[in-house]
C-alpha positions in Angstrom: 110.8 123.3 61.8 113.3 124.0 59.2 115.3 127.0 59.3 115.1 127.3 55.6 113.9 130.9 54.5 110.2 131.1 55.0 109.3 132.2 51.4 110.4 128.9 50.0 107.9 126.3 49.3 108.8 122.8 48.8 107.0 120.3 46.6 104.9 118.0 48.6 106.7 115.2 50.7 109.2 112.8 50.4 109.4 109.1 51.3 112.4 106.9 52.0 112.6 103.8 53.8 110.2 103.9 56.7 110.3 107.6 56.8 108.1 110.4 55.4 109.6 114.0 55.4 107.3 117.1 54.9 109.5 120.0 54.2 107.0 122.6 54.3 105.9 121.6 57.9 109.6 120.8 59.1 108.2 117.5 60.0 109.4 113.7 59.9 107.4 110.6 60.5 108.5 107.0 60.8 105.7 104.6 60.3 103.0 107.2 60.8 104.6 108.4 64.1 106.4 111.7 64.4 109.8 111.9 65.0 111.3 114.9 67.1 114.2 116.6 65.1 115.8 119.8 66.2 115.9 122.6 63.8 119.1 122.7 62.3 119.3 118.7 61.8 115.9 119.1 60.2 117.1 121.8 57.7 120.0 119.7 56.9 117.9 117.0 56.3 115.6 118.8 54.1 118.7 120.0 51.9 120.2 116.5 51.5 116.8 114.7 50.7 116.0 117.3 47.8 119.4 116.5 46.5 119.4 113.2 47.0 122.4 111.4 45.4 124.2 114.4 45.0 127.2 115.3 47.1 126.4 118.6 49.2 129.4 120.5 50.2 129.9 121.7 53.9 130.0 125.3 52.5 126.5 124.5 50.9 125.0 123.1 54.2 126.6 126.3 55.9 125.0 128.6 53.4 121.5 127.0 53.5 121.3 125.7 56.9 123.2 128.6 59.0 122.2 131.1 56.5 125.9 131.9 56.0 126.4 132.8 59.7 130.0 132.5 60.9 130.1 129.0 62.8 132.9 126.3 62.9 132.9 123.2 60.6 132.6 121.0 63.8 128.7 122.3 63.9 128.3 120.6 60.4 129.8 117.4 61.9 127.8 117.5 64.9 124.4 118.1 62.9 125.0 115.3 60.6 125.8 112.8 63.5 122.8 113.9 65.3 120.6 113.4 61.9 122.1 109.8 61.7 120.9 109.0 65.3 117.4 110.4 64.3 117.6 108.2 61.2 118.6 105.1 63.4 121.8 104.6 61.7 124.5 102.6 63.4 128.1 103.4 63.5 129.5 102.1 60.2 126.3 101.9 58.6 125.7 104.2 55.5 121.9 103.2 54.7 121.2 106.9 54.4 124.0 109.2 54.4 127.5 108.8 53.2 130.2 111.0 54.1 132.4 111.9 50.8 135.9 112.8 52.7 137.1 116.2 52.0 134.1 117.0 50.1 130.7 116.9 51.9 127.7 114.5 52.4 125.4 112.6 50.3 121.9 111.2 50.8 122.1 107.7 49.2 118.8 106.4 50.1 115.9 105.8 47.4 113.5 108.9 47.6 110.3 109.0 46.3 108.7 112.5 45.8 104.8 113.1 46.5 103.5 116.1 45.0 100.9 118.1 47.3 97.5 118.5 45.7 95.7 119.8 48.9 96.7 121.2 52.4 94.9 118.1 53.7 97.5 116.1 52.3 100.2 117.9 54.2 98.7 116.7 57.6 100.7 113.9 59.4 99.4 110.4 59.5 98.9 109.2 63.1 99.1 105.8 63.9 98.6 104.8 67.8 97.7 101.9 70.0 95.2 104.4 71.5 91.9 105.6 69.9 92.4 109.2 69.6 89.4 110.0 67.3 87.4 113.2 68.4 90.5 114.5 70.3 90.2 118.1 71.0 93.3 120.1 70.6 92.3 122.1 73.9 94.1 120.9 76.7 93.9 122.0 80.5 96.9 122.8 82.9 95.2 121.9 86.1 91.9 120.1 85.6 93.6 117.0 84.3 96.7 116.9 86.6 95.9 118.9 89.8 98.9 118.7 91.7 99.5 115.1 91.4 102.6 114.9 93.7 104.7 111.5 93.2 107.2 111.3 96.0 110.5 110.4 94.5 112.8 109.4 97.2 116.2 108.7 95.6 118.8 107.0 97.9 118.9 109.1 100.6 117.3 112.1 99.2 113.6 113.1 98.5 112.4 115.0 95.7 109.1 115.8 94.4 107.7 115.5 90.9 104.6 117.5 89.8 102.8 115.3 87.5 100.2 116.9 85.2 98.8 117.4 81.9 99.7 120.8 80.6 98.6 122.7 77.6 99.9 121.1 74.3 102.2 123.4 72.3 104.3 122.9 69.2 107.6 124.6 68.3 106.1 127.4 66.3 103.5 128.5 68.8 103.7 131.3 71.2 104.1 130.6 75.0 102.3 132.4 77.7 102.0 132.5 81.6 99.4 134.0 83.9 101.9 135.0 86.6 99.6 136.5 89.1 96.0 138.1 89.6 96.1 140.1 92.8 93.0 140.6 95.1 92.5 144.2 95.6 89.0 144.0 97.3 88.5 145.7 100.6 88.2 142.4 102.4 89.6 138.9 101.8 86.4 136.8 101.8 86.9 135.9 98.2 90.5 135.4 98.2 90.0 132.0 96.6 89.6 133.8 93.3 93.4 134.3 93.5 93.7 130.4 92.9 90.7 130.0 90.7 91.1 132.9 88.2 94.5 131.9 87.0 93.6 128.4 86.7 90.6 128.9 84.7 92.3 131.9 82.6 95.2 129.4 81.9 92.8 126.8 80.6 91.3 129.5 78.5 94.5 130.5 76.9 95.2 126.8 76.1 91.9 126.3 74.4 92.3 125.6 70.7 95.9 124.5 71.0 97.3 127.4 69.3 99.0 128.8 72.5 101.1 127.0 74.9 100.1 127.9 78.2 102.5 127.5 81.0 100.5 125.4 83.7 99.4 127.3 86.6 100.9 125.0 89.2 104.5 125.5 87.5 103.9 129.3 87.8 103.0 128.7 91.8 105.7 126.5 92.3 108.1 128.9 90.7 106.9 132.0 93.0 107.1 130.4 96.1 110.7 130.2 95.8 111.2 134.0 95.0 112.7 136.1 97.7 110.7 139.0 99.0 113.2 141.3 97.2 112.4 139.7 93.9 108.8 139.7 94.6 108.9 143.4 95.6 111.2 144.5 92.5 108.5 145.4 90.3 107.0 144.1 87.1 110.3 144.4 85.0 112.1 142.1 87.6 109.5 139.6 87.9 109.3 139.4 84.1 112.8 139.1 83.7 113.1 136.1 86.3 109.8 134.6 84.8 111.4 134.5 81.4 114.5 133.0 82.5 112.5 130.2 84.1 109.7 129.5 81.5 111.0 130.9 78.1 107.6 132.4 77.4 106.9 135.2 74.8 104.3 136.8 76.9 103.1 137.1 80.7 99.7 138.1 82.0 99.6 140.1 85.0 96.4 141.5 86.7 94.2 142.1 89.7 90.4 141.8 90.7 87.9 143.6 92.8 84.9 141.9 94.4 82.0 144.3 95.1 78.5 143.5 96.7 78.0 140.6 98.9 78.5 137.2 97.7 77.1 134.9 96.4 75.4 137.8 94.6 78.7 139.8 94.3 80.3 140.9 91.1 83.8 140.6 90.0 85.9 143.0 88.0 88.9 141.8 86.5 91.8 143.8 85.0 94.5 142.1 83.0 97.7 143.3 81.2 99.7 141.3 78.5 103.4 142.1 78.9 106.0 141.3 76.3 108.6 138.7 77.9 111.7 140.3 76.0 111.1 144.1 76.6 108.8 144.0 79.6 106.7 146.6 77.6 102.8 146.3 77.9 101.0 144.6 74.9 97.4 145.0 75.9 95.1 145.6 78.4 91.9 143.6 79.1 89.0 144.6 81.3 85.6 142.7 82.2 83.4 142.0 85.0 80.5 139.7 85.9 78.6 137.7 88.5 80.6 135.5 90.8 78.0 132.8 90.1 78.9 133.2 86.4 82.8 132.8 86.7 82.8 130.7 83.8 81.1 133.0 81.4 83.5 135.9 82.7 86.7 133.9 82.4 85.6 132.8 78.8 85.3 136.4 77.6 88.6 137.4 79.2 90.0 134.3 77.6 88.7 135.1 74.1 89.9 138.8 74.5 93.4 137.7 75.5 93.9 135.3 72.8 92.8 138.0 70.3 95.3 140.2 71.5 97.8 137.7 71.4 96.9 137.0 67.7 95.0 133.9 68.1 91.3 133.5 67.1 89.5 130.2 67.6 85.8 129.1 67.3 84.3 128.5 70.8 84.7 124.9 71.6 83.0 122.6 74.4 82.7 124.3 77.8 85.3 123.2 80.4 83.4 121.1 82.9 84.5 123.1 86.1 83.0 122.4 89.3 79.3 123.7 90.0 79.4 127.3 91.6 78.4 125.8 95.0 81.7 123.6 94.9 84.2 126.3 93.2 85.2 127.9 96.3 86.3 124.7 98.1 87.7 123.4 95.0 90.0 126.4 94.7 90.7 126.4 98.3 91.6 122.6 98.1 94.0 123.5 95.0 95.4 126.4 96.9 96.2 124.1 100.0 97.8 121.5 97.8 100.1 124.4 96.4 101.2 125.3 99.8 101.5 121.5 100.5 98.9 121.4 103.3 97.3 117.9 102.2 95.0 117.9 105.5 93.4 121.2 104.5 93.2 120.1 100.8 91.4 117.1 101.6 88.7 118.9 103.9 88.3 121.4 101.2 88.1 119.0 98.4 85.6 116.6 100.5 83.2 119.4 100.9 83.6 120.1 96.9 82.7 116.6 96.2 79.6 116.8 98.6 78.6 119.8 96.7 79.2 118.3 93.1 79.8 114.7 93.6 79.7 114.1 89.7 82.6 116.4 88.9 85.9 114.4 87.6 88.1 117.2 88.3 87.3 117.4 92.2 88.0 113.6 92.4 91.3 114.1 90.4 92.4 116.7 92.9 91.2 114.9 95.8 93.1 111.7 94.9 96.1 114.1 94.9 95.3 115.1 98.5 95.0 111.4 99.4 98.5 110.6 97.8 100.2 113.3 99.8 98.8 112.0 102.9 100.1 108.7 102.0 96.9 107.0 101.4 97.4 105.1 98.2 94.2 103.0 98.3 92.0 106.0 98.7 94.0 107.9 96.4 93.2 104.9 93.8 89.5 105.0 94.6 89.3 108.8 93.7 91.3 108.4 90.6 89.1 105.5 89.4 86.3 107.7 90.2 87.7 110.6 88.1 88.3 108.3 85.5 84.5 107.1 85.5 83.4 110.7 85.5 85.5 111.8 82.8 83.2 111.3 79.7 82.4 115.0 79.8 86.1 115.9 79.0 87.8 115.7 75.5 89.1 112.4 74.5 92.6 113.7 75.0 91.5 114.8 78.4 90.0 111.5 79.2 93.3 109.6 78.3 95.1 112.0 81.0 92.6 110.9 83.7 93.1 107.4 82.7 96.8 107.5 82.7 96.6 108.9 86.3 94.1 106.1 87.1 96.5 103.4 85.7 99.5 104.8 87.4 97.7 104.8 90.9 96.8 101.3 90.1 100.3 100.5 89.1 99.2 99.4 85.5 102.2 100.8 84.3 102.3 99.3 80.8 98.9 100.9 80.2 100.1 104.3 81.8 103.2 104.0 79.6 101.2 103.3 76.3 98.9 106.4 77.0 101.8 108.7 77.7 103.7 107.5 74.6 100.6 108.1 72.4 100.2 111.6 73.8 104.0 112.4 73.3 103.8 111.1 70.0 101.3 113.8 69.3 103.3 116.4 70.9 106.9 115.4 70.9 108.0 118.9 71.6 106.1 118.9 75.0 108.6 119.0 78.0 105.7 118.2 80.3 104.4 115.2 78.3 107.9 113.9 77.8 108.4 114.2 81.7 104.9 112.1 82.5 106.2 109.5 80.0 109.7 109.1 81.5 108.4 109.2 85.0 105.8 106.5 84.2 108.6 104.4 82.5 110.8 104.8 85.5 108.1 103.7 88.1 107.3 100.9 85.8 111.1 99.6 86.0 111.7 100.5 82.4 114.9 102.5 83.2 116.4 102.3 79.7 113.3 103.7 78.0 113.1 106.3 80.5 116.6 107.5 79.8 115.9 107.3 76.2 112.8 109.7 76.7 114.9 112.0 78.9 117.5 112.1 76.0 114.9 113.4 73.6 113.8 116.0 76.1 117.4 117.3 76.3 117.2 118.1 72.6 114.2 120.7 73.1 115.1 124.3 73.0 116.3 126.0 76.2 114.7 126.4 78.8 112.7 123.1 78.0 115.8 121.2 77.1 117.7 122.0 80.3 114.9 121.8 82.9 115.9 120.8 86.2 113.3 118.2 86.3 115.2 116.1 83.5 118.3 116.1 85.6 116.2 115.1 88.9 114.7 112.2 87.4 117.9 111.2 85.5 119.9 111.1 88.8 117.1 109.0 90.5 117.3 106.4 87.6 120.9 106.3 88.4 120.7 105.9 92.1 118.4 102.8 91.6 121.4 101.2 89.6 124.0 102.3 92.2 125.5 104.9 90.0 126.0 107.4 92.6 128.4 109.4 90.6 126.0 110.0 87.8 123.1 110.9 90.5 125.5 113.5 92.2 126.4 115.0 88.7 122.8 115.1 87.7 121.5 116.4 90.8 124.3 119.1 90.7 123.3 120.1 87.4 119.6 120.4 88.6 120.8 122.5 91.6 122.7 125.0 89.6 119.7 125.5 87.0 117.2 125.7 89.5 119.1 128.1 91.4 119.5 130.3 88.2 116.0 130.3 87.5 114.9 131.1 91.1 113.2 127.8 91.2 113.9 127.2 94.9 111.4 124.2 95.3 113.2 122.1 92.9 116.7 123.7 94.1 115.8 122.1 97.8 114.9 118.7 96.2 118.1 118.6 93.9 120.2 119.7 96.8 118.7 116.8 99.0 119.3 114.4 96.3 123.0 115.7 95.8 123.4 115.2 99.4 122.4 111.7 99.1 124.6 110.7 96.4 127.4 112.4 98.2 126.7 110.3 101.4 127.0 107.2 99.2 130.2 108.5 97.6 131.6 109.2 101.1 131.9 112.7 100.6 132.3 114.2 104.1 130.3 117.3 103.1 127.1 115.2 102.4 125.4 116.4 105.8 126.1 120.0 105.3 124.4 119.6 101.8 121.6 117.9 103.3 121.0 120.4 106.0 121.1 123.1 103.6 118.2 121.4 101.5 116.1 120.8 104.8 116.7 124.6 105.7 115.4 125.6 102.2 112.5 123.3 102.6 111.7 124.9 106.0 111.9 128.1 104.6 109.6 127.2 101.6 107.1 125.4 104.0 107.5 122.6 102.3 106.9 120.3 105.2 107.1 116.9 103.4 110.5 117.6 102.4 111.4 118.4 105.7 110.1 115.2 107.5 111.7 113.2 104.9 115.1 114.9 105.4 114.9 114.1 109.1 114.1 110.6 108.3 117.1 110.4 106.0 119.3 111.9 109.0 118.0 109.2 111.4 118.7 106.4 109.0 122.2 107.7 108.6 123.0 108.1 112.3 121.3 104.7 113.1 123.6 102.8 110.6 126.6 104.6 112.1 125.5 103.3 115.5 124.8 106.9 116.9 121.5 105.8 118.3 120.6 109.1 120.4 121.3 111.3 117.4 119.1 108.8 115.3 116.3 109.0 117.6 116.1 112.6 117.8 116.2 112.9 114.0 113.3 110.7 113.8 111.5 112.5 116.4 111.7 115.8 114.5 110.4 114.0 111.5 107.6 112.6 113.7 106.6 116.2 114.9 106.4 117.5 111.2 104.8 114.4 109.9 102.2 114.3 112.5 101.4 118.2 112.0 101.2 117.6 108.2 99.2 114.5 108.5 101.4 112.5 106.3 100.6 109.1 107.8 102.8 107.3 105.2 105.9 109.4 106.3 104.8 109.0 109.8 104.6 105.2 109.4 108.2 105.2 108.2 109.6 107.4 110.9 107.9 105.3 113.5 109.6 102.1 112.1 113.0 104.1 112.6 112.2 104.8 116.1 111.2 100.9 116.7 114.6 100.0 115.6 116.1 102.5 117.6 114.3 101.5 120.6 115.1 97.8 120.0 119.0 99.1 119.8 118.4 100.6 123.2 117.0 97.5 124.5 113.8 99.1 125.2 111.5 96.1 123.9 108.1 97.1 124.7 108.7 100.5 123.2 110.0 98.9 120.2 107.0 96.5 119.9 104.5 99.5 120.2 106.4 101.4 117.6 106.6 98.7 115.2 102.7 97.8 115.7 101.7 101.6 115.1 104.0 101.8 112.0 102.3 98.5 110.7 99.0 99.8 111.3 99.5 103.3 109.3 100.9 101.2 106.4 97.8 99.1 106.4 95.6 102.2 106.8 97.1 104.3 104.0 97.3 101.3 101.5 100.9 100.4 101.6 102.8 97.0 102.3 103.9 96.8 105.8 105.9 93.8 105.2 109.3 95.5 106.2 107.9 96.6 109.4 106.3 93.1 110.0 109.6 91.2 109.4 111.1 93.9 111.9 108.4 92.8 114.4 108.7 89.0 114.0 112.6 89.5 114.5 111.8 91.3 117.9 109.6 88.4 118.8 112.2 86.0 117.9 115.0 87.9 119.9 112.4 87.9 123.0 111.5 84.4 122.9 108.1 84.9 121.6 108.5 82.3 118.7 104.8 81.6 118.1 104.2 85.3 117.6 107.5 85.5 115.4 106.2 83.0 113.1 102.8 84.4 112.9 104.0 87.7 112.1 106.6 86.5 109.5 103.8 84.7 107.7 101.9 87.9 107.4 105.0 89.8 106.1 105.5 87.1 103.5 101.7 87.3 102.3 102.0 91.0 102.0 105.3 91.0 100.3 103.7 88.6 97.6 101.2 91.3 96.9 103.9 94.0 95.9 106.8 91.6 94.8 109.3 93.5 97.0 112.8 91.8 96.9 114.2 93.1 99.9 111.0 92.2 101.9 111.1 88.6 100.4 114.9 88.4 101.5 114.3 89.5 104.9 111.5 86.7 105.4 113.8 84.0 103.9 116.4 85.0 106.1 114.2 85.1 109.1 113.0 81.5 108.2 116.7 80.3 107.5 117.4 81.4 111.2 114.2 79.5 112.4 115.5 76.3 110.4 118.9 76.6 111.9 117.5 76.9 115.4 115.6 73.6 114.7 118.7 72.0 113.5 117.6 71.8 109.8 120.8 73.0 108.1 119.7 72.0 104.6 116.6 74.2 105.0 118.5 77.1 106.4 121.0 76.9 103.4 118.4 76.9 100.7 116.3 79.7 102.4 119.6 81.7 102.6 120.3 81.2 99.0 116.8 82.4 98.3 117.3 85.6 100.4 120.7 86.2 98.5 118.8 85.8 95.1 116.4 88.6 96.1 118.9 91.0 97.7 121.1 90.8 94.6 117.9 92.0 92.5 117.5 94.9 95.1 121.2 95.8 95.1 121.1 96.9 99.0 124.7 96.2 99.8 124.2 96.6 103.6 121.7 93.9 103.6 123.3 91.7 101.1 126.7 91.7 103.2 125.0 90.5 106.2 123.0 87.6 104.3 126.2 86.6 102.8 128.0 86.5 106.2 125.0 84.3 107.5 125.2 82.1 104.4 128.9 81.6 105.1 128.3 80.7 108.7 125.8 78.0 107.4 128.3 76.7 104.8 130.8 76.6 107.8 128.6 74.5 110.1 127.8 72.3 107.1 131.6 71.5 106.7 131.6 73.1 103.0 134.5 75.4 103.8 134.9 76.4 100.1 131.6 77.9 99.8 131.9 79.5 103.1 135.0 81.2 102.0 133.6 82.3 98.8 130.4 83.8 100.3 132.8 85.4 103.2 134.9 87.1 100.4 132.0 88.6 98.6 130.7 89.7 102.0 133.8 91.5 103.1 133.9 93.3 99.5 130.3 94.6 100.2 130.9 95.7 103.8 134.0 97.6 102.6 132.0 99.4 100.1 129.2 100.1 102.6 132.0 101.3 105.2 133.3 103.8 102.5 129.8 105.5 102.7 129.2 105.4 106.3 130.4 103.2 109.5 128.0 100.3 109.9 129.0 98.1 113.0 126.5 95.6 112.9 127.3 94.5 109.2 131.1 94.6 109.9 130.4 92.6 113.2 128.5 89.8 111.2 131.3 89.6 108.5 133.9 89.2 111.3 132.1 86.7 113.1 131.7 84.6 110.1 135.2 85.0 109.5 135.9 83.8 113.0 133.6 80.7 112.7 135.6 79.6 109.4 139.0 80.1 110.9 138.1 78.0 113.9 137.1 75.3 111.6 140.1 75.5 109.7 142.2 75.2 113.0 143.4 78.7 112.9 142.7 79.3 116.7 144.9 82.5 116.9 143.3 84.3 114.2 139.8 83.2 115.0 139.9 84.6 118.6 141.4 87.9 117.2 138.3 88.0 114.5 135.7 87.0 117.1 136.8 89.7 119.7 136.6 92.3 116.9 133.3 91.0 116.1 132.1 91.1 119.7 133.1 94.9 119.8 131.2 95.7 116.8 128.3 94.0 117.8 128.3 95.7 121.3 128.4 99.0 119.7 125.4 98.2 117.3 123.7 97.3 120.4 123.2 93.6 119.4 124.2 91.9 122.9 123.3 88.2 121.8 125.5 88.5 118.8 128.2 90.0 120.8 127.9 87.2 123.3 127.9 84.6 120.6 131.1 86.1 119.1 132.8 85.9 122.6 132.1 82.6 122.8 133.7 81.6 119.4 136.7 83.5 120.9 136.4 81.6 124.2 136.5 78.2 122.3 139.6 79.3 119.9 141.2 80.3 123.2 140.4 77.0 125.0 141.8 75.2 121.9 145.1 77.2 122.2 145.3 76.2 126.1 144.8 79.9 127.1 142.1 79.1 129.9 142.4 82.1 131.7 141.8 84.2 128.4 139.0 82.0 127.5 137.6 82.4 130.9 137.6 86.2 130.4 135.9 85.8 127.0 133.3 83.9 128.7 132.8 86.4 131.3 132.4 89.2 128.7 129.8 87.1 127.1 127.9 86.7 130.0 127.8 90.4 130.6 126.3 90.9 127.0 123.9 87.8 127.3 122.6 89.5 130.7 121.5 92.4 128.6 119.4 90.2 125.8 116.0 88.6 126.3 117.0 85.8 123.8 116.4 82.6 125.8 119.3 80.9 124.1 121.8 83.1 124.8 122.5 82.8 128.7 122.5 79.0 128.6 125.0 79.1 125.6 127.4 81.1 128.0 126.8 79.2 131.2 127.4 75.9 129.0 130.9 77.5 127.9 131.7 78.6 131.5 131.1 75.1 132.7 133.5 73.6 130.0 136.4 75.7 131.5 135.7 74.7 135.2 137.6 72.0 136.9 137.0 68.5 135.6 135.2 67.1 138.7 132.5 70.1 138.4 129.2 68.4 137.4 126.8 70.0 134.9 124.4 72.5 136.9 121.0 70.8 137.1 118.9 73.9 136.3 121.4 74.3 132.9 120.6 70.9 131.9 116.9 71.4 132.3 117.0 74.8 130.6 118.7 73.3 127.7 116.4 70.2 127.4 113.4 72.6 127.8 114.7 74.8 124.8 114.9 72.1 122.3 117.6 73.8 120.2 119.7 71.5 118.1 123.0 73.5 118.0 122.8 74.3 121.9 122.1 70.4 122.5 125.2 69.5 120.4 127.3 71.9 122.2 126.3 70.5 125.2 127.3 66.9 124.0 130.5 68.4 123.0 131.2 70.0 126.3 130.3 66.7 128.2 132.6 64.7 125.6 135.6 67.4 126.0 135.4 67.2 129.9 135.4 63.5 129.8 138.5 63.5 127.6 140.5 66.0 129.8 139.4 64.1 133.0 140.8 61.1 131.2 137.2 59.1 131.6 137.0 55.7 129.6 133.8 56.9 128.0 135.5 59.9 126.4 135.9 58.3 122.9 132.4 56.7 123.0 130.8 60.2 123.7 132.6 61.8 120.7 131.7 59.1 118.3 128.1 59.5 119.4 128.3 63.2 118.9 129.8 62.7 115.6 127.1 60.5 114.4 124.5 62.9 115.9 126.1 66.0 114.5 126.2 64.2 110.9 122.6 63.3 111.0 121.6 67.2 111.3 124.0 68.0 108.8 126.8 69.9 111.2 129.7 68.2 109.4 132.2 70.6 110.8 131.4 69.7 114.2 131.4 65.9 113.3 134.7 66.0 112.0 135.9 67.9 114.9 134.4 65.3 117.4 136.1 62.4 115.2 139.3 64.1 115.6 139.2 64.9 119.3 138.1 61.4 120.1 141.1 59.7 118.7 
């Protein structure tokens, strides 16, 4: 609101352009939608509009907006700049405000004054695509969004976002938080009330919309990060810490005692209201009632608390809490979600559903439990059921439930529409803005999400510098490969969360920071990630711990440290199994499968992949990535029909989710198959499709490998110019990846493509050098068939140089690598190269000839024909030229123009 003196009354409203300004309310609307404006710019706008056409000096603005306070002139300049942005003025435009150099500022737009005739005319117009008729101002902290945890895995970091529907508030309202209600009973049989009472009282305080009640789950999350010293430091220390974190005006602390035997027991509740600024007690509230009538008891307590806080409202519709028979299980379920134990939460909430199957709040909380366990389909079913049962809620609360349902169903346009409508009604609400920004981000509308975060930063502290704003900003930057911004945003979140004592957010921010540092090749990244994991362990946040171990396993695997990767994955598996997070378990098992394959443990790798795929299907997520991994394993081990079937399943599953990387891997797999079958044109087309998908995903590691394969295909087809272009791009990408972490397989693929191109260009010495380098990288990456292939390129180049002994050594190296591979093509290729280097009178081994015929691989058959022709030439056989000519024709027919040209040249 305006900072003008409170006793000044302004005449009605003003209209200019698409805007309507209400000075008395300190509010601005554009086309019926409220525009968020900070207090100083709002006060300046009121002064300028009321004196439209006149120049207002800087001194006058300082006097009226800052009440004569000693501030610098640039404060005025910055305020006017902010105001111009609010009004939509671009640089150089003067549609609303003109600067009179050396004098001041002048409002130049045509202004129409509307005199107020009644209070009703001062109410803001509301236009929205969502029907908000009958919206109740009462909003609940937990019932609408009971711990809806969305895992935000940014790059190599995991962070969690609490998506909920908090109590509405406006700038002028008091804010209050229920910090704790302790159980002083002689036994702990009714300890569930420690969760239920704060939830219900927070909702009661929010009733009527005149108080901003800090969401109860925010309070629980904050307290989980407090040290034992802070917890035992007395109310004064606790209140100071809470005030830094929440910025509330008042806090509620209390206790309860249960007497008698439940369910016929009675509950006495003693509450105190404390001023957040002074720590002094403001009022005390005491009441008691039957545990069976908990709703009536909390209603009375809430009414008394609001009255002591200066808020009196008529009683609205009762909150549709679960029935008494379900309330205990519901509260226990929420408590389990708070301590991040989704298996226990699921069990309690399913029991609550059995006791009260028609309650929307229980189904909504159960959806959160299924989400935390990784069951997307079941979470969707429960959120849909909550939506269907939400008619007993207020209209606004129904919209909150629907938004959750639409988000679970990935109907992002509708979810965003709802969140936008709610945020327009409450533009000063941090939680509503975060809900909107998160939905925009998940709906791949990053620019819109960034704009929403920019609005949230304009809120007064501590809302405007809430760590969650920086966390989401960092995630958005990470998806755009802007790791510097990710690191800086995460670091701001780290510092702010630490200053607030919000260790839950601190751990996630630290993990995100470490992931960004890893991508920026900062050597301290592992230290930061390890610290984050240890904080998660201290907090009991096992989801964070399992994700951190997976992140470590991924990094170790790509660096070629397979044993360390395996150990990290196993640590994560242990936590995920104990936690019951089957979605994360699927990811970890996939990592173990890749490690087992690298260790040449083919059966173990297959078992890991199959279990991972089953878990992905069971939990409702696409298994396409795991399926393509299994298909590649089958292809390596010669199970071509299984490979084709699994690849088709991967493509079908990728179509359901439109995953770019999954599509790219399917296309690359099919490209490899096409090349094996001698269809280079199809292989090239499929390779280009893979590249298009990978460029959308911006995964440089995968992109560099795909570019190397594309270069190899162009080289085989004789298009050396395009081969060189793809190779240059691949080399640039792999250099970027290597600056982050060693990636021997990717480097080996690039080196091999370069060796093949150099061989085609007749640069045999360089080709041999690059091929040997590739073979070493592939050996480090545990890719024996690719290492053998590289050694064979080196042997070919050395043979062309007349270095037969060196070529023979390369063949021997290739044979050792091929012996480790189950690929049926690898060993015959090596044996063929070895026969090529033998004395000219040695005949082709019969078993080699029959195995090549049986394999029906075009490239291998062409290599056999080339070897026969070359041996004929070296023995001066009269049919040598005829063999080369026939090979040239056959190679050209299949599109192998480089081989065709080479055969023509050698046949001369």
